[in-house]
C-alpha positions in Angstrom: 15.1 -22.4 8.8 11.7 -21.2 10.0 9.7 -18.4 8.3 11.1 -15.6 10.5 14.7 -16.7 9.7 13.9 -16.9 6.0 12.4 -13.3 6.1 15.5 -12.1 7.9 17.8 -13.8 5.4 15.9 -12.1 2.5 16.0 -8.7 4.2 19.7 -9.0 4.9 20.3 -9.9 1.2 18.4 -6.9 0.0 18.8 -4.1 2.5 22.3 -3.0 1.5 21.9 -3.4 -2.2 21.9 -0.3 -4.4 18.6 1.2 -5.8 17.6 -0.6 -8.9 19.1 -4.0 -8.0 16.9 -6.8 -9.5 16.2 -10.0 -7.5 14.8 -12.6 -9.8 12.4 -15.1 -8.4 14.9 -18.0 -8.7 17.5 -15.9 -6.7 14.9 -15.2 -4.0 13.9 -18.8 -3.9 17.5 -19.9 -3.4 17.9 -17.3 -0.6 14.8 -18.4 1.3 14.7 -22.1 0.2 11.1 -21.9 -0.9 9.8 -22.4 -4.4 8.4 -19.4 -6.3 4.6 -19.4 -6.6 3.9 -21.1 -3.3 1.8 -19.5 -0.5 4.9 -19.6 1.8 6.9 -17.7 -0.8 4.3 -15.0 -1.0 4.1 -14.7 2.8 7.8 -14.4 3.2 7.9 -11.7 0.5 5.1 -9.8 2.2 6.8 -9.9 5.6 10.1 -8.9 4.0 8.6 -5.9 2.3 7.3 -4.6 5.7 10.7 -5.1 7.3 12.6 -3.5 4.4 10.3 -0.5 4.4 11.0 0.0 8.1 14.7 0.0 7.3 14.2 2.6 4.5 14.2 0.3 1.5 11.4 -0.8 -0.7 11.0 -3.5 -3.3 8.6 -3.4 -6.1 7.3 -6.2 -8.2 8.7 -6.7 -11.7 6.1 -8.8 -13.4 7.1 -12.4 -14.1 10.7 -11.6 -13.2 11.0 -10.9 -9.5 11.5 -7.8 -7.4 13.6 -4.6 -7.7 14.9 -2.3 -5.1 12.9 0.8 -5.7 14.6 4.1 -6.6 14.0 6.9 -4.1 11.8 8.9 -6.6 9.4 5.9 -6.8 8.3 6.1 -3.2 5.7 8.9 -3.8 4.2 7.0 -6.7 4.0 3.8 -4.6 2.4 5.7 -1.8 -0.1 7.2 -4.2 -1.1 3.7 -5.5 -1.8 2.6 -1.9 -4.0 5.7 -1.3 -5.9 5.0 -4.5 -6.4 1.4 -3.5 -7.6 2.5 -0.1 -10.0 5.0 -1.6 -11.5 2.2 -3.7 -12.0 0.1 -0.6 -13.7 3.0 1.2 -16.0 3.4 -1.9 -16.9 -0.2 -1.6 -17.6 0.1 2.1 -19.9 3.1 1.4 -21.7 1.2 -1.3 -22.4 -1.6 1.1 -23.9 0.9 3.4 -26.0 2.4 0.6 -27.7 -0.9 0.0 -28.0 -2.0 3.6 -31.5 -3.1 4.6 -32.0 -0.3 7.2 -35.7 -0.8 7.4 -35.2 -4.3 8.7 -32.6 -3.3 11.3 -33.2 -3.1 15.1 -33.2 0.3 16.7 -29.7 -0.4 18.0 -28.7 -1.4 14.5 -30.1 1.8 13.0 -28.3 3.9 15.5 -25.0 2.1 14.8 -25.7 2.4 11.1 -26.4 6.2 11.2 -23.2 6.9 13.2 -21.0 4.7 11.1 -22.5 5.7 7.7 -22.0 9.4 8.6 -18.3 8.8 9.5 -17.7 6.7 6.4 -19.2 9.4 4.1 -17.0 12.0 5.7 -13.9 9.8 5.3 -14.9 9.1 1.7 -15.2 12.8 0.9 -11.9 13.6 2.7 -10.0 10.9 0.8 -11.5 12.0 -2.6 -10.6 15.6 -1.8 -7.0 14.6 -0.8 -6.7 12.6 -4.1 -7.7 15.7 -6.1 -5.3 17.9 -4.1 -2.4 15.5 -4.6 -3.0 15.4 -8.3 -3.0 19.1 -8.4 0.2 19.4 -6.4 1.9 16.8 -8.5 1.4 18.6 -11.7 4.5 20.0 -13.4 3.4 23.6 -13.6 3.9 25.7 -10.5 1.0 25.6 -8.0 0.8 28.3 -5.3 0.0 25.6 -2.7 3.1 23.6 -3.6 5.5 26.5 -2.9 3.6 27.4 0.2 3.9 23.8 1.5 7.4 23.3 0.5 8.6 26.8 1.6 7.3 26.4 5.1 
Protein backbone atom coordinates (compact mmCIF):
# COMPACT_ATOMS: atom_id res chain seq x y z
CA UNK A 1 0.00 0.00 0.00
CA UNK A 2 1.21 3.49 -0.79
CA UNK A 3 0.72 6.40 1.65
CA UNK A 4 -2.54 7.57 0.08
CA UNK A 5 -4.00 4.08 0.43
CA UNK A 6 -2.83 3.91 4.04
CA UNK A 7 -4.46 7.27 4.80
CA UNK A 8 -7.66 6.09 3.14
CA UNK A 9 -7.63 2.83 5.15
CA UNK A 10 -7.20 4.74 8.42
CA UNK A 11 -9.92 7.25 7.57
CA UNK A 12 -12.32 4.43 6.66
CA UNK A 13 -11.56 2.67 9.94
CA UNK A 14 -12.28 5.81 11.98
CA UNK A 15 -14.95 7.81 10.16
CA UNK A 16 -17.98 5.72 11.16
CA UNK A 17 -16.87 5.08 14.73
CA UNK A 18 -18.86 6.68 17.55
CA UNK A 19 -17.55 9.72 19.39
CA UNK A 20 -15.12 8.79 22.13
CA UNK A 21 -13.77 5.67 20.39
CA UNK A 22 -10.10 5.16 21.24
CA UNK A 23 -7.57 4.00 18.65
CA UNK A 24 -4.37 2.92 20.35
CA UNK A 25 -1.10 3.35 18.48
CA UNK A 26 -0.69 -0.40 18.04
CA UNK A 27 -4.15 -0.61 16.42
CA UNK A 28 -3.39 2.29 14.08
CA UNK A 29 -0.06 0.67 13.21
CA UNK A 30 -1.81 -2.56 12.28
CA UNK A 31 -4.31 -0.70 10.09
CA UNK A 32 -1.69 1.27 8.16
CA UNK A 33 1.20 -1.20 8.37
CA UNK A 34 3.62 1.42 9.66
CA UNK A 35 5.32 1.36 13.08
CA UNK A 36 4.38 4.00 15.65
CA UNK A 37 7.00 6.69 16.14
CA UNK A 38 8.23 6.76 12.57
CA UNK A 39 8.08 9.81 10.34
CA UNK A 40 5.77 7.97 7.97
CA UNK A 41 3.36 7.20 10.83
CA UNK A 42 3.16 10.89 11.72
CA UNK A 43 2.63 11.91 8.10
CA UNK A 44 -0.20 9.42 7.67
CA UNK A 45 -1.86 10.58 10.90
CA UNK A 46 -1.55 14.22 9.81
CA UNK A 47 -3.13 13.57 6.42
CA UNK A 48 -5.85 11.39 7.95
CA UNK A 49 -6.73 14.16 10.43
CA UNK A 50 -7.33 16.56 7.53
CA UNK A 51 -9.50 14.08 5.64
CA UNK A 52 -11.46 13.15 8.75
CA UNK A 53 -12.15 16.79 9.53
CA UNK A 54 -13.46 17.28 5.99
CA UNK A 55 -15.88 14.41 6.65
CA UNK A 56 -17.06 15.89 9.96
CA UNK A 57 -14.97 13.82 12.36
CA UNK A 58 -11.94 14.82 14.34
CA UNK A 59 -9.38 12.80 16.26
CA UNK A 60 -7.44 14.14 19.21
CA UNK A 61 -4.23 12.84 20.66
CA UNK A 62 -4.33 10.82 23.85
CA UNK A 63 -0.81 11.17 25.16
CA UNK A 64 1.24 7.96 24.98
CA UNK A 65 -1.88 5.96 24.10
CA UNK A 66 -3.15 6.89 20.63
CA UNK A 67 -6.01 8.95 19.24
CA UNK A 68 -9.65 9.33 20.21
CA UNK A 69 -12.62 10.37 18.09
CA UNK A 70 -13.47 13.80 19.51
CA UNK A 71 -16.83 14.47 21.08
CA UNK A 72 -18.88 17.19 19.36
CA UNK A 73 -18.47 19.55 22.33
CA UNK A 74 -14.67 19.42 21.96
CA UNK A 75 -14.60 21.07 18.53
CA UNK A 76 -14.79 24.62 19.89
CA UNK A 77 -11.95 24.00 22.36
CA UNK A 78 -9.81 22.43 19.65
CA UNK A 79 -10.46 25.41 17.40
CA UNK A 80 -9.54 27.78 20.22
CA UNK A 81 -6.20 25.98 20.70
CA UNK A 82 -5.38 26.54 17.02
CA UNK A 83 -6.29 30.23 17.28
CA UNK A 84 -4.05 30.66 20.33
CA UNK A 85 -1.19 28.86 18.55
CA UNK A 86 -1.68 31.07 15.50
CA UNK A 87 -1.67 34.18 17.68
CA UNK A 88 1.67 33.11 19.18
CA UNK A 89 3.12 32.70 15.69
CA UNK A 90 1.86 36.16 14.72
CA UNK A 91 3.48 37.57 17.88
CA UNK A 92 6.77 35.94 16.86
CA UNK A 93 6.47 37.40 13.38
CA UNK A 94 5.91 40.88 14.80
CA UNK A 95 8.86 40.44 17.15
CA UNK A 96 11.08 39.61 14.17
CA UNK A 97 9.92 42.82 12.54
CA UNK A 98 10.58 44.78 15.75
CA UNK A 99 14.24 43.78 15.63
CA UNK A 100 14.73 43.99 11.87
CA UNK A 101 17.77 46.09 10.86
CA UNK A 102 15.66 48.71 9.06
CA UNK A 103 18.52 51.24 8.92
CA UNK A 104 20.51 48.80 6.78
CA UNK A 105 17.66 48.07 4.34
CA UNK A 106 17.45 49.39 0.81
CA UNK A 107 14.70 51.89 0.01
CA UNK A 108 12.69 49.08 -1.59
CA UNK A 109 13.25 46.94 1.51
CA UNK A 110 12.11 49.77 3.80
CA UNK A 111 9.00 50.34 1.72
CA UNK A 112 8.17 46.63 1.85
CA UNK A 113 8.93 46.57 5.58
CA UNK A 114 6.63 49.51 6.32
CA UNK A 115 3.68 48.06 4.43
CA UNK A 116 4.17 44.57 5.84
CA UNK A 117 4.84 45.71 9.43
CA UNK A 118 1.70 47.85 9.45
CA UNK A 119 -0.45 44.95 8.26
CA UNK A 120 1.13 42.56 10.75
CA UNK A 121 0.43 44.89 13.67
CA UNK A 122 -3.18 45.31 12.54
CA UNK A 123 -3.51 41.53 12.29
CA UNK A 124 -1.89 41.07 15.71
CA UNK A 125 -4.28 43.55 17.31
CA UNK A 126 -7.28 41.93 15.60
CA UNK A 127 -6.34 38.44 16.75
CA UNK A 128 -5.69 39.58 20.32
CA UNK A 129 -9.01 41.41 20.35
CA UNK A 130 -10.78 38.32 19.02
CA UNK A 131 -9.15 36.16 21.72
CA UNK A 132 -10.46 38.51 24.44
CA UNK A 133 -13.91 38.56 22.86
CA UNK A 134 -14.01 34.75 22.60
CA UNK A 135 -13.01 34.41 26.27
CA UNK A 136 -15.78 36.80 27.24
CA UNK A 137 -18.38 35.01 25.12
CA UNK A 138 -17.33 31.63 26.48
CA UNK A 139 -17.88 32.57 30.12
CA UNK A 140 -20.75 30.83 31.88
CA UNK A 141 -22.55 33.98 32.96
CA UNK A 142 -24.87 35.57 30.43
CA UNK A 143 -23.25 38.09 28.14
CA UNK A 144 -25.36 40.52 26.10
CA UNK A 145 -23.26 39.88 23.01
CA UNK A 146 -23.79 36.11 23.29
CA UNK A 147 -27.59 36.37 23.20
CA UNK A 148 -27.42 38.93 20.40
CA UNK A 149 -25.15 36.68 18.32
CA UNK A 150 -27.03 33.47 19.05
CA UNK A 151 -30.46 35.07 18.71
CA UNK A 152 -29.82 36.48 15.25
